[in-house]
N, C-alpha and C positions, 0 to 999 in steps of 0.2 A: 659579274662586275668587270668592267674594262679598266685595265691599269694605264697610268700615264706612260708616256714614252720613256720617261727616265727609269721607271720601275721595270718596264718591259726589257730595257736594255740591261738592267742591273741583274734581273733573274737569269738572263742568258749569260752574262758574265760569271755569275756565281754557279751556274750549271744545274739549276733546278727550276723546272717550269711548274709553277703552282696550278694545281687543279682548283684550289679555293684561293683566289686572288685576294680575298679579304684578309687572309692570314698574313700576307706579305705586307699589305698596307698597315695592318695593326702592328706589326713588328717594327716598322720604321716611324711610327707615330709617337712622339713624346708627350708627356703630360701636359706641357705648356700649350699645346694646341688641340688637346682631346675635348670631347663633348659627349653628351648623352648618346648621340648617334655615331660617334666616332671614338671608340675606345682607345686607350693608350696601350703601350707595350709592357706595362708593369707586370701584369699577370704572366704574360709570356716569358719575360725575363726570369721570374721565379722557376718556371718549368724548365727553361733552357739551362739554367745554372745546373739543375739536377742531371739533365741529359748529358751535359758536357762532362760532368763529374764522373758518371759511370762509364763513359767512353774512355776518358783519360785513365781512370783507375785500371780498367781492362787492358789498355794499351801498354801501361807501365809494367804490369804483371807479365804480359807477353814478351816485352822487350828484355826483361831481366828476371829469370825465374829463380834467381838466388838472393836478391835484394831483401834485406829485412825491412820491416815496417818503418824503422827509424830513418832509412834512406829513401823509402818510396813516399813518405808523406810530404818532405820538403820538395821533391821532384814534382809531385802532384800540385802542391801549392804554387810552384813557379809556373806551371802550365795553365791553371784555371784562374789565376788572379786577374783582377780587373784590367791591370796594365797590359797583360798579354792579350786579353780579349780585344782591347782597344787597338793594339798593334795589328792584329788580324783584321779588324774592321777597317782600318786605314788601308790595308793592302788590298782589300777588295772593293774600296770606294764606297763603303757603307755610309760614311758621313755625309757624302754628297747627295744621297737621296733621303736622309732624315726629314721628317716633317716636324718643324719646330714653330713655336710661337715667336712673334717678333721680338720680344725682349731677350728670349734665349738665343735667338739667331744673332742679334746684335752683340751679345755678350761672348760670342765665339763658340756657341754650343756645339758646332759641327767638329770642332777640334778637342773637345774635353774628353779626357779619359773616361770619366764616369758615364757620360751620355753614350760614348761609342761602345764601351764594354757592356752596358746594359742593352744596348741595341743588338750587339752580336749574340748575346745570349738569347734575346727575344727571336732573332732570326733562326737560331738553331731549334728553338721550340716551334716555331711556325713550320719549319721543314719537317720536324718530327710529327706534328700533327697532320701535315698534309700528305707526307709520304711514308711514315712509319720509322721505327727505330733504325733499321738497317740504312735507310736513306740519309738519315741525320748523322749516323755513325760515319758513313762513307765521307760525308762532307766534312766533318770535323777531323778525320784522320788525314783527308787531303790537305786541309788548310793548315793544320798543325804538324804535318810530317816532319819538316825540318827541326821544329822545336823539340819534338818527341825524341828525335835522333840525337840532337845536340845537348839535351838537358844534362846539366852537370850531375856527376855521379853522387855529389853531395850539394844539393841545391838550397841549402840553408841561405837566408838572405846574408848579404855581405856585412850588414851591421852586427847581426848576431855573430857571425864568424870573426869579425874584428875584435869584438868585445871578449870572445873566448880565447882569442890570441893574447890579448893584453892580460886577461885574468890568469892565463897559464904561466905568465911571466911575472906575477906579482905586481902588476900595474892596475891603476885605477881605470875605470871604463873610459872609453874615448869620449872626447867633448866635441859636439857639433855646434857651429856658430854660423848664423846667417850673416854673411859679409856684403850682400848686395841684392838689390832688387831693381829691375829695370823692365821696360817694355810697357805696353798699354795695360790699363786696368783689367781688361777682359782676357789678356793673354800674357800675364807676368812671367818673367824669368828670374829665377832665384839662384844666387851663388852661395854655396855653403862650404865651410872648411871644417874638416875633421882633424883633431890633433890627439896624439898620445902623451902619456906622461913623460916619455923620453925625448919629446920634441919633434918627433916624425909627424908629418902631416900631409894632406892633399886637399885640393878643392875641386869643386865641380859645379857646372851650371845646368839647370833643367827647368822644365815648366812647372815643377811642384817641389816643395822643400823635401818631401819624402823621397822622391826620385833623386834629387841632387845628393841627398844624404847617402843613399845606397850607391850612387856613382862614385862619390868621394871615397867611401869605405872600400869598395872594390878596387879603386885605383891604388889606395894605400895598402891594401892586402897584397896586390900584384908586386908592388915595389918592395915590400918587406920579404916576400918569397924570393924575389931576385937576389936580394941581399943575403939571403940564407943559402942560396944555391952555391 
């Protein structure tokens, strides 16, 4: 099967030349444009999630041979979550080669975390099937290298950490309020404010409420830590 010029350039950029080019095409095909003769990437996504998981688990054990499971688990979650996969996908230009149906394309599908994250996992699976586990592992370790090195020693999400900070001081859980929403319907931006019982608060703006909440919680934690230094 002959690949289109954009996919030929993409596989060169990623650093893996597919022996079975149909695997690459399937990895970048979204369900919105699939057919009986053109399968989508959902089954590959399922497999890629597992390949990514075993590579990350092994990498974390190798990076810190003394960390307890209680620390390893949140680090693992930070590295394999959909948002991280989407960030990697953006860095390698995966969104630009996704095959999408018209409606999904018009709604900004190339920029959506869910689509990008799924496609990244599907690409990992495609490389695993095409070149074997060691080839897929090498790709993941190369693309995730900086994140593995920089993953926080305690990578619990910021909302959990902020709630624990408040509870340790006898306060009620933080309150998150959506204070604004703007931008086009297909790519809205949310502004969220987080407040503690003592009046301390921060706000953040992001492409999803979940991310905005995390960013706001992280900013408030950072300010509280500075106050306590």
